[in-house]
Backbone as a chain_set.jsonl record, in Angstrom:
{"seq": "MRESRHRTLATDRRRFLELGAGAFIAAGAVAATVRVRGYDVPPGRVLVGMSGWQFVVTQHAARRIAAADRVDDPSIPRPDAVDVAGFVDAWTARMDERIRRDFGRFLAYLEHVAPLGVAFASRFTRLTPSDQDRVLGSVEASSIATIRAGFDGLKSLVFMGYYRDIRTWRIVGYDGPWVGRPPGGWW", "coords": {"N": [[0.821, -1.18, 0.0], [1.915, 1.217, 0.792], [3.837, 1.591, -1.219], [2.241, 1.907, -3.533], [0.913, 4.24, -2.861], [3.071, 6.022, -2.757], [3.799, 5.974, -5.473], [1.534, 7.187, -6.528], [1.643, 9.759, -5.357], [4.048, 10.621, -6.479], [3.377, 10.525, -9.186], [1.259, 12.366, -9.167], [2.661, 14.668, -8.408], [4.451, 14.914, -10.549], [2.619, 15.238, -12.622], [1.43, 17.625, -11.796], [3.635, 19.37, -12.032], [4.062, 19.174, -14.789], [1.659, 20.267, -15.756], [1.857, 22.779, -14.572], [4.187, 23.802, -15.81], [3.302, 23.812, -18.424], [1.194, 25.654, -18.206], [2.658, 27.901, -17.488], [4.216, 28.326, -19.797], [2.155, 28.768, -21.635], [1.04, 31.09, -20.523], [3.17, 32.846, -20.887], [3.245, 32.946, -23.684], [0.759, 34.115, -24.211], [1.147, 36.567, -22.896], [3.229, 37.63, -24.458], [1.904, 37.927, -26.878], [-0.168, 39.707, -26.166], [1.354, 41.842, -25.345], [2.272, 43.08, -27.658], [0.04, 44.032, -28.877], [-2.539, 46.402, -29.721], [-1.294, 48.751, -30.477], [-1.07, 51.541, -32.398], [0.371, 52.306, -35.281], [1.151, 55.104, -37.273], [-0.733, 55.402, -40.318], [0.714, 54.287, -43.357], [3.289, 54.523, -42.461], [6.479, 53.244, -42.62], [8.456, 51.103, -40.927], [11.873, 50.766, -40.029], [13.769, 50.044, -38.141], [12.603, 49.452, -35.725], [9.947, 47.679, -34.027], [6.35, 47.885, -34.355], [5.113, 48.328, -31.808], [7.293, 49.237, -30.34], [7.882, 51.613, -31.652], [5.599, 53.144, -31.032], [5.795, 53.321, -28.22], [8.176, 54.766, -28.056], [7.34, 57.109, -29.311], [5.429, 58.089, -27.45], [7.091, 58.441, -25.216], [8.872, 60.365, -26.227], [7.168, 62.551, -26.557], [6.86, 63.352, -23.935], [9.479, 63.666, -22.94], [10.547, 65.655, -24.589], [8.731, 67.674, -24.192], [7.046, 70.781, -24.55], [7.909, 73.684, -22.691], [6.422, 75.964, -22.684], [3.358, 75.555, -23.267], [1.307, 76.758, -24.78], [2.592, 78.102, -26.81], [2.81, 78.539, -30.136], [5.077, 78.57, -31.704], [6.799, 76.663, -30.9], [7.662, 73.587, -31.936], [6.03, 70.423, -31.701], [7.127, 67.142, -30.59], [6.058, 65.154, -32.313], [5.613, 66.623, -34.623], [8.141, 67.067, -35.641], [8.905, 64.562, -36.128], [10.218, 62.793, -34.224], [10.119, 60.113, -33.27], [10.306, 58.746, -35.677], [12.902, 59.449, -36.438], [14.333, 58.124, -34.382], [13.636, 55.504, -34.975], [14.93, 55.187, -37.502], [17.548, 55.559, -36.652], [17.935, 53.399, -34.912], [17.93, 51.339, -36.727], [20.469, 51.376, -37.711], [21.973, 50.567, -35.617], [24.157, 48.347, -33.796], [23.282, 44.932, -33.597], [23.067, 43.786, -30.989], [22.92, 46.051, -29.349], [20.593, 47.202, -30.316], [18.789, 45.197, -29.562], [19.009, 45.366, -26.747], [18.097, 47.975, -26.395], [15.463, 47.673, -27.236], [14.601, 45.955, -25.208], [14.781, 47.714, -23.065], [12.764, 49.52, -23.796], [10.567, 47.801, -23.561], [10.662, 47.365, -20.814], [10.148, 50.002, -19.941], [7.568, 50.325, -20.926], [6.008, 48.229, -19.736], [6.903, 47.429, -17.137], [8.079, 49.546, -15.61], [5.892, 51.362, -14.994], [4.64, 49.974, -12.907], [6.361, 50.372, -10.797], [5.729, 52.864, -9.822], [3.239, 52.532, -8.901], [1.246, 52.158, -10.905], [-1.017, 50.288, -12.765], [-1.084, 49.995, -15.455], [-0.133, 50.091, -18.941], [2.634, 52.093, -20.013], [2.064, 53.66, -22.274], [-0.637, 54.03, -22.074], [-1.104, 55.72, -20.026], [-1.833, 58.936, -18.489], [-0.416, 62.086, -19.557], [0.813, 63.402, -17.298], [1.099, 61.268, -15.528], [2.779, 59.666, -17.04], [5.025, 61.287, -16.932], [5.708, 60.945, -14.247], [6.441, 58.242, -14.252], [8.647, 58.29, -16.03], [10.317, 59.979, -14.55], [10.835, 58.352, -12.34], [12.245, 56.287, -13.549], [14.461, 57.648, -14.54], [15.66, 58.344, -12.124], [16.311, 55.925, -11.027], [17.741, 53.443, -8.859], [19.172, 51.536, -10.072], [21.771, 51.156, -12.196], [21.786, 50.276, -14.894], [19.188, 50.701, -15.744], [18.977, 53.474, -15.509], [20.892, 54.105, -17.434], [19.63, 53.146, -19.731], [17.506, 54.952, -19.85], [18.976, 57.33, -20.218], [20.049, 56.821, -22.752], [17.715, 56.69, -24.326], [16.724, 59.294, -23.904], [18.812, 60.795, -25.046], [18.628, 60.008, -27.762], [16.053, 60.973, -28.305], [16.428, 63.775, -27.953], [18.385, 64.244, -29.935], [16.849, 63.643, -32.166], [14.884, 65.59, -31.939], [16.148, 68.181, -31.819], [17.465, 68.289, -34.237], [15.991, 69.453, -36.114], [15.451, 72.467, -37.816], [13.453, 74.178, -36.923], [13.461, 73.99, -34.202], [15.701, 75.196, -33.201], [15.69, 77.906, -32.438], [14.477, 77.905, -29.98], [16.418, 77.255, -28.117], [18.187, 79.248, -28.549], [20.033, 78.906, -30.566], [21.68, 79.762, -33.49], [22.247, 78.308, -35.712], [24.459, 76.301, -37.842], [27.66, 77.398, -39.198], [28.685, 76.385, -41.499], [27.575, 76.07, -44.745], [25.714, 78.036, -44.352], [22.946, 80.092, -45.044], [22.88, 83.302, -46.786], [21.248, 85.194, -45.4], [21.107, 84.111, -42.881], [19.914, 81.423, -40.781], [17.393, 81.725, -39.702]], "CA": [[0.0, 0.0, 0.0], [2.815, 2.351, 0.873], [4.463, 1.755, -2.512], [1.275, 2.461, -4.489], [0.661, 5.63, -2.464], [4.254, 6.742, -3.185], [3.68, 6.145, -6.916], [0.461, 8.15, -6.765], [2.166, 11.082, -5.034], [5.046, 10.961, -7.489], [2.632, 10.784, -10.415], [0.544, 13.629, -8.967], [3.65, 15.745, -8.411], [4.922, 15.048, -11.919], [1.509, 15.794, -13.395], [1.316, 19.025, -11.371], [4.74, 20.099, -12.643], [3.802, 19.256, -16.222], [0.586, 21.251, -15.944], [2.402, 24.09, -14.204], [5.093, 24.242, -16.869], [2.455, 24.12, -19.582], [0.487, 26.907, -17.919], [3.659, 28.966, -17.522], [4.536, 28.561, -21.205], [0.965, 29.373, -22.247], [0.935, 32.467, -20.018], [4.211, 33.609, -21.567], [2.82, 33.161, -25.071], [-0.33, 35.099, -24.165], [1.744, 37.854, -22.541], [3.972, 38.116, -25.624], [0.911, 38.35, -27.864], [-0.856, 40.889, -25.647], [2.329, 42.911, -25.245], [2.447, 43.78, -28.92], [-1.271, 44.396, -29.432], [-3.116, 47.666, -29.295], [-0.402, 49.857, -30.804], [-1.422, 52.044, -33.716], [1.414, 53.012, -36.014], [0.489, 55.95, -38.273], [-0.895, 54.772, -41.633], [1.749, 54.594, -44.331], [4.619, 54.541, -41.828], [7.279, 52.044, -42.823], [9.476, 51.061, -39.888], [13.093, 50.124, -40.504], [14.614, 49.592, -37.041], [11.811, 49.093, -34.553], [8.626, 47.092, -34.267], [5.276, 48.854, -34.179], [4.9, 48.701, -30.409], [8.455, 50.019, -29.916], [7.707, 52.94, -32.23], [4.567, 53.86, -30.269], [6.358, 53.628, -26.899], [9.129, 55.856, -28.277], [6.54, 58.299, -29.61], [4.873, 58.583, -26.188], [8.202, 58.917, -24.375], [9.387, 61.601, -26.833], [6.217, 63.628, -26.252], [7.074, 63.804, -22.554], [10.872, 64.076, -22.762], [10.74, 66.91, -25.313], [7.503, 68.475, -24.052], [7.279, 72.228, -24.519], [7.7, 74.366, -21.408], [5.323, 76.907, -22.93], [2.412, 74.726, -24.014], [0.484, 77.556, -25.7], [3.439, 78.81, -27.773], [2.767, 77.803, -31.405], [6.379, 78.56, -32.376], [7.552, 75.504, -30.421], [7.096, 72.379, -32.545], [5.879, 69.233, -30.866], [7.969, 66.035, -31.075], [5.442, 64.478, -33.463], [5.746, 67.49, -35.804], [9.494, 66.916, -36.199], [9.053, 63.111, -36.321], [11.274, 62.264, -33.363], [10.074, 58.645, -33.255], [10.829, 58.309, -36.976], [14.351, 59.574, -36.352], [14.834, 57.045, -33.526], [13.484, 54.269, -35.756], [16.011, 55.137, -38.49], [18.819, 55.423, -35.928], [18.059, 52.031, -34.394], [18.222, 50.443, -37.86], [21.926, 51.379, -37.908], [22.628, 50.087, -34.389], [24.597, 46.967, -33.675], [22.134, 44.084, -33.224], [22.988, 43.635, -29.525], [22.476, 47.332, -28.794], [19.181, 47.328, -30.688], [18.055, 44.267, -28.701], [18.97, 45.943, -25.404], [17.221, 49.148, -26.448], [14.104, 47.119, -27.268], [14.298, 45.468, -23.851], [14.517, 48.881, -22.226], [11.429, 50.015, -24.146], [9.605, 46.874, -22.949], [10.673, 47.693, -19.384], [9.451, 51.277, -19.778], [6.145, 50.146, -21.233], [5.259, 47.268, -18.925], [7.364, 47.232, -15.761], [8.314, 50.818, -14.922], [4.684, 51.924, -14.363], [4.366, 49.269, -11.645], [7.229, 50.96, -9.784], [5.08, 54.049, -9.252], [1.885, 52.084, -8.541], [0.295, 52.177, -12.011], [-1.226, 48.941, -13.291], [-1.363, 50.163, -16.869], [1.013, 50.329, -19.807], [3.111, 53.474, -20.082], [1.388, 54.372, -23.361], [-2.048, 54.265, -21.73], [-1.161, 56.643, -18.896], [-1.958, 60.355, -18.809], [0.91, 62.71, -19.647], [1.426, 63.639, -15.979], [1.502, 59.964, -14.993], [3.964, 59.274, -17.802], [6.135, 62.051, -16.364], [6.102, 60.285, -12.994], [7.15, 57.008, -14.599], [9.955, 58.663, -16.573], [11.105, 60.495, -13.439], [11.305, 57.228, -11.516], [13.246, 55.561, -14.331], [15.66, 58.492, -14.564], [16.255, 58.357, -10.782], [16.423, 54.547, -10.546], [18.988, 53.065, -8.191], [19.815, 50.533, -10.928], [22.537, 51.885, -13.211], [21.395, 49.85, -16.238], [17.918, 51.362, -16.07], [19.315, 54.886, -15.748], [21.6, 54.164, -18.719], [18.603, 53.004, -20.762], [16.805, 56.235, -19.939], [19.896, 58.298, -20.819], [20.114, 56.525, -24.182], [16.451, 57.119, -24.931], [16.671, 60.76, -23.866], [19.766, 61.295, -26.046], [18.044, 59.808, -29.085], [14.918, 61.905, -28.437], [16.942, 65.132, -28.166], [19.003, 64.301, -31.264], [15.766, 63.688, -33.132], [14.122, 66.835, -31.814], [16.93, 69.381, -32.116], [18.033, 68.26, -35.579], [15.075, 70.229, -36.945], [15.733, 73.907, -37.752], [12.385, 74.877, -36.189], [13.69, 73.892, -32.756], [16.936, 75.88, -32.83], [15.413, 79.2, -31.812], [14.075, 77.644, -28.593], [17.62, 77.253, -27.269], [19.028, 80.371, -28.925], [21.056, 78.473, -31.53], [21.394, 80.373, -34.785], [22.595, 77.383, -36.776], [25.878, 76.115, -38.178], [28.259, 78.335, -40.144], [28.893, 75.675, -42.757], [26.363, 76.028, -45.546], [24.793, 79.06, -43.839], [22.383, 81.0, -46.063], [23.323, 84.703, -46.591], [20.422, 85.895, -44.417], [21.035, 83.307, -41.637], [18.991, 80.277, -40.813], [16.019, 82.153, -39.392]], "C": [[0.871, 1.252, 0.0], [3.44, 2.637, -0.497], [3.491, 2.361, -3.525], [0.948, 3.911, -4.145], [1.838, 6.508, -2.903], [4.203, 6.996, -4.696], [2.621, 7.183, -7.245], [0.939, 9.56, -6.472], [3.182, 11.536, -6.072], [4.372, 11.289, -8.812], [1.89, 12.107, -10.311], [1.502, 14.814, -9.039], [4.147, 15.998, -9.831], [3.838, 15.686, -12.784], [1.318, 17.277, -13.077], [2.403, 19.871, -12.035], [4.545, 20.235, -14.152], [2.726, 20.284, -16.524], [1.08, 22.661, -15.647], [3.313, 24.642, -15.281], [4.297, 24.622, -18.118], [1.711, 25.436, -19.397], [1.441, 28.093, -17.998], [4.013, 29.331, -18.961], [3.359, 29.23, -21.911], [0.805, 30.824, -21.81], [1.967, 33.356, -20.684], [3.84, 33.919, -23.003], [1.708, 34.195, -25.143], [0.24, 36.475, -23.87], [2.496, 38.45, -23.724], [3.015, 38.622, -26.691], [0.229, 39.637, -27.429], [0.09, 42.079, -25.632], [2.448, 43.71, -26.531], [1.118, 44.115, -29.603], [-1.697, 45.762, -28.934], [-2.22, 48.871, -29.558], [-0.693, 50.294, -32.235], [-0.286, 52.875, -34.296], [0.699, 53.854, -37.071], [0.403, 55.257, -39.629], [0.203, 55.225, -42.595], [3.164, 54.609, -43.768], [5.306, 53.205, -42.063], [8.414, 52.093, -41.806], [10.69, 50.284, -40.384], [13.956, 49.568, -39.375], [13.865, 49.102, -35.825], [10.53, 48.394, -34.985], [7.577, 48.173, -34.017], [5.096, 49.289, -32.733], [6.074, 49.529, -29.89], [8.352, 51.456, -30.426], [6.721, 53.752, -31.399], [5.068, 54.226, -28.868], [7.337, 54.793, -27.028], [8.4, 57.164, -28.542], [5.991, 58.915, -28.32], [5.96, 59.138, -25.282], [8.741, 60.243, -24.913], [8.464, 62.778, -26.537], [6.424, 64.187, -24.853], [8.495, 64.325, -22.362], [11.128, 65.432, -23.427], [9.476, 67.77, -25.274], [7.861, 69.953, -23.943], [7.038, 72.781, -23.117], [6.55, 75.358, -21.514], [4.319, 76.218, -23.856], [1.628, 75.515, -25.061], [1.286, 78.304, -26.758], [3.485, 78.024, -29.085], [4.105, 77.763, -32.137], [7.235, 77.371, -31.938], [6.939, 74.249, -31.025], [7.037, 71.216, -31.552], [6.75, 68.105, -31.429], [7.378, 65.286, -32.269], [5.631, 65.287, -34.744], [7.126, 67.379, -36.438], [9.873, 65.442, -36.345], [10.221, 62.521, -35.529], [11.288, 60.741, -33.385], [10.585, 58.069, -34.576], [12.343, 58.387, -37.021], [14.942, 58.422, -35.538], [14.729, 55.706, -34.252], [14.632, 54.127, -36.756], [17.364, 54.938, -37.803], [19.005, 53.988, -35.445], [18.356, 51.034, -35.517], [19.723, 50.345, -38.094], [22.688, 50.889, -36.676], [23.13, 48.659, -34.55], [23.416, 46.142, -33.145], [21.971, 43.941, -31.713], [22.472, 44.913, -28.858], [20.995, 47.533, -29.102], [18.312, 46.414, -29.825], [17.924, 44.84, -27.294], [18.063, 47.174, -25.347], [15.758, 48.696, -26.466], [13.683, 46.588, -25.904], [14.02, 46.628, -22.91], [13.129, 49.437, -22.533], [10.34, 49.118, -23.565], [9.519, 47.132, -21.448], [9.885, 48.977, -19.14], [7.949, 51.113, -19.961], [5.407, 49.317, -20.195], [5.652, 47.193, -17.456], [7.492, 48.545, -14.995], [7.045, 51.429, -14.321], [4.333, 51.256, -13.028], [5.17, 49.869, -10.496], [6.675, 52.223, -9.153], [3.584, 53.809, -9.076], [0.839, 52.276, -9.642], [0.195, 50.77, -12.581], [-1.541, 48.977, -14.777], [-0.061, 50.305, -17.646], [1.373, 51.81, -19.761], [2.306, 54.258, -21.117], [-0.082, 54.646, -23.083], [-2.211, 55.237, -20.56], [-1.363, 58.074, -19.383], [-0.554, 60.956, -18.902], [1.562, 62.952, -18.278], [1.855, 62.332, -15.322], [2.721, 59.422, -15.737], [5.193, 60.014, -17.288], [6.627, 61.417, -15.067], [6.888, 59.009, -13.269], [8.552, 57.347, -15.116], [10.875, 59.208, -15.48], [11.653, 59.372, -12.571], [12.376, 56.417, -12.237], [14.559, 56.35, -14.343], [16.399, 58.472, -13.225], [16.459, 56.953, -10.209], [17.768, 54.303, -9.86], [19.765, 52.033, -9.005], [20.463, 51.247, -12.115], [22.112, 51.528, -14.635], [20.097, 50.531, -16.67], [18.164, 52.844, -16.338], [20.016, 55.047, -17.095], [20.618, 54.019, -19.88], [17.845, 54.304, -20.96], [17.698, 57.283, -20.606], [20.007, 58.082, -22.327], [18.863, 56.986, -24.91], [16.38, 58.638, -24.997], [17.62, 61.356, -24.905], [19.211, 61.155, -27.458], [16.885, 60.772, -29.336], [15.436, 63.315, -28.711], [17.659, 65.27, -29.507], [17.926, 64.411, -32.339], [15.007, 64.998, -33.113], [14.934, 68.037, -32.309], [17.662, 69.323, -33.454], [17.206, 69.132, -36.514], [15.306, 71.725, -36.735], [14.68, 74.678, -36.942], [12.6, 74.86, -34.686], [14.887, 74.718, -32.294], [16.685, 77.167, -32.054], [15.06, 79.028, -30.327], [15.272, 77.751, -27.657], [18.593, 78.367, -27.643], [20.159, 80.012, -29.875], [20.715, 79.058, -32.883], [21.917, 79.552, -35.956], [24.072, 77.319, -37.084], [26.359, 77.161, -39.186], [28.47, 77.675, -41.496], [27.56, 75.603, -43.498], [25.315, 77.064, -45.149], [24.258, 79.929, -44.989], [22.803, 82.454, -45.778], [22.513, 85.44, -45.515], [20.349, 85.162, -43.072], [19.991, 82.216, -41.779], [17.551, 80.656, -40.501], [15.937, 83.598, -39.112]], "O": [[0.591, 2.22, -0.707], [3.56, 3.797, -0.891], [3.878, 3.238, -4.298], [0.729, 4.725, -5.042], [1.624, 7.626, -3.373], [4.523, 8.094, -5.153], [2.807, 7.981, -8.164], [0.673, 10.473, -7.253], [3.179, 12.693, -6.492], [4.765, 12.241, -9.487], [1.888, 12.891, -11.26], [1.194, 15.835, -9.653], [4.254, 17.145, -10.267], [4.122, 16.576, -13.586], [1.075, 18.086, -13.973], [2.126, 20.959, -12.54], [4.828, 21.287, -14.726], [2.869, 21.083, -17.449], [0.768, 23.61, -16.366], [3.223, 25.819, -15.631], [4.586, 25.621, -18.777], [1.612, 26.236, -20.327], [1.085, 29.156, -18.506], [4.1, 30.511, -19.302], [3.551, 30.157, -22.698], [0.474, 31.689, -22.621], [1.672, 34.505, -21.013], [4.087, 35.022, -23.489], [1.708, 35.052, -26.027], [-0.135, 37.451, -24.519], [2.41, 39.654, -23.965], [3.284, 39.634, -27.339], [0.063, 40.556, -28.231], [-0.332, 43.208, -25.881], [2.703, 44.914, -26.483], [1.096, 44.446, -30.789], [-1.275, 46.218, -27.871], [-2.381, 49.909, -28.917], [-0.574, 49.502, -33.17], [-0.022, 53.994, -33.857], [-0.251, 53.384, -37.697], [1.353, 54.597, -40.049], [0.566, 56.401, -42.633], [4.131, 54.699, -44.523], [4.759, 52.154, -41.732], [9.233, 53.012, -41.821], [10.554, 49.272, -41.071], [14.797, 48.703, -39.621], [14.433, 48.408, -34.981], [10.091, 48.496, -36.131], [7.898, 49.253, -33.521], [4.943, 50.478, -32.455], [5.873, 50.434, -29.08], [8.694, 52.4, -29.713], [6.975, 54.918, -31.095], [4.793, 55.323, -28.382], [7.329, 55.705, -26.201], [8.807, 58.215, -28.046], [6.08, 60.127, -28.123], [5.779, 60.18, -24.651], [9.035, 61.149, -24.134], [8.937, 63.887, -26.292], [6.186, 65.372, -24.615], [8.689, 65.333, -21.683], [11.851, 66.263, -22.879], [9.191, 68.507, -26.218], [8.857, 70.319, -23.32], [6.084, 72.395, -22.442], [5.802, 75.567, -20.559], [4.43, 76.298, -25.08], [1.318, 74.981, -26.126], [0.711, 79.069, -27.531], [4.118, 76.971, -29.156], [4.259, 77.003, -33.093], [8.277, 77.101, -32.535], [5.82, 73.877, -30.672], [7.897, 71.07, -30.684], [7.075, 68.111, -32.616], [8.118, 64.833, -33.142], [5.791, 64.718, -35.823], [7.268, 67.577, -37.644], [11.021, 65.115, -36.647], [11.089, 61.845, -36.081], [12.353, 60.135, -33.505], [11.227, 57.019, -34.587], [12.999, 57.504, -37.573], [15.93, 57.812, -35.948], [15.628, 54.871, -34.154], [15.241, 53.061, -36.848], [18.226, 54.226, -38.32], [20.095, 53.426, -35.552], [18.97, 49.995, -35.275], [20.203, 49.34, -38.619], [23.916, 50.808, -36.698], [22.596, 47.875, -35.335], [22.641, 46.63, -32.322], [20.848, 43.972, -31.21], [21.683, 44.854, -27.915], [20.233, 47.982, -28.245], [17.224, 46.807, -29.403], [16.841, 44.802, -26.71], [17.35, 47.384, -24.366], [14.917, 49.28, -25.783], [12.534, 46.758, -25.496], [13.136, 46.546, -22.058], [12.393, 49.791, -21.612], [9.303, 49.612, -23.123], [8.43, 47.119, -20.875], [9.051, 49.034, -18.237], [7.158, 51.704, -19.225], [4.291, 49.666, -19.811], [4.801, 46.916, -16.61], [7.053, 48.638, -13.849], [7.113, 51.974, -13.219], [3.793, 51.901, -12.129], [4.715, 49.873, -9.352], [7.102, 52.613, -8.067], [2.778, 54.738, -9.097], [-0.328, 52.529, -9.346], [1.213, 50.133, -12.849], [-2.2, 48.075, -15.295], [0.986, 50.603, -17.071], [0.525, 52.664, -19.504], [1.911, 55.396, -20.863], [-0.706, 55.427, -23.801], [-3.333, 55.54, -20.155], [-1.098, 58.387, -20.544], [0.397, 60.381, -18.373], [2.762, 62.721, -18.128], [2.872, 62.295, -14.629], [3.592, 58.795, -15.135], [6.279, 59.44, -17.215], [7.832, 61.36, -14.82], [7.882, 58.728, -12.599], [9.534, 56.747, -14.678], [12.074, 58.932, -15.482], [12.797, 59.43, -12.119], [13.308, 55.916, -11.608], [15.636, 55.777, -14.176], [17.625, 58.571, -13.194], [16.75, 56.811, -9.022], [18.789, 54.88, -10.233], [20.898, 51.697, -8.659], [19.778, 51.862, -12.932], [22.082, 52.404, -15.5], [19.939, 50.892, -17.836], [17.619, 53.404, -17.29], [19.764, 56.012, -17.816], [20.759, 54.694, -20.9], [17.573, 54.712, -22.089], [17.236, 58.039, -21.46], [20.056, 59.046, -23.092], [18.941, 57.596, -25.976], [16.017, 59.203, -26.028], [17.266, 62.325, -25.576], [19.313, 62.083, -28.261], [16.745, 61.319, -30.43], [14.933, 63.987, -29.612], [17.55, 66.312, -30.154], [18.066, 65.17, -33.298], [14.539, 65.467, -34.151], [14.451, 68.818, -33.129], [18.419, 70.241, -33.769], [17.673, 69.508, -37.589], [15.351, 72.192, -35.597], [14.987, 75.711, -36.347], [11.978, 75.641, -33.966], [15.062, 74.914, -31.092], [17.41, 77.47, -31.107], [15.324, 79.919, -29.519], [15.161, 78.27, -26.547], [19.703, 78.424, -27.113], [21.143, 80.746, -29.972], [19.602, 78.883, -33.378], [22.017, 80.058, -37.074], [24.848, 78.169, -36.647], [25.563, 77.733, -39.93], [28.434, 78.345, -42.528], [26.556, 75.14, -42.958], [24.16, 76.975, -45.566], [25.03, 80.434, -45.804], [23.056, 82.794, -44.622], [23.083, 86.251, -44.785], [19.582, 85.574, -42.202], [19.286, 82.124, -42.784], [16.61, 80.011, -40.963], [14.854, 84.113, -38.835]]}, "num_chains": 1, "name": "protein.A"}
């Protein structure tokens, strides 16, 4: 009797582990599918370095990182108007594969995990702008150097994409490069 009970417990344990592993794998597959759903890339946009969900996360982050201090000033272009996310997409296409993979992982962290750190149970892209600011602030101030480095990389790409446009130069008092300067100046 003892031997048959031992076999039953061993069989039950093995069956439990098989079911648990199967459930874990299924949950991972569902999470991977859900993670990349619900992201609307602008019609006609052809991505070269990022996936659709990465582009949308970058777009939302750029709107907050390069947000205008004077919201009502029409002379300050918005990040979407200068296509910051498009710039980042093109830049990532030229990145080393490992760097691009790590950047994608950081975007996944920003989208799905970082909001939990400031008590939000929603994706970064579904938060209000002020809540997104809180998430970005927590990522920028993280005690984990790798996370801060990911934020610094994203912020650098956003600013390169934003300030490459001549319409943004006046904001910081830059009158443009001397090489190729038009006779009347840049603006």
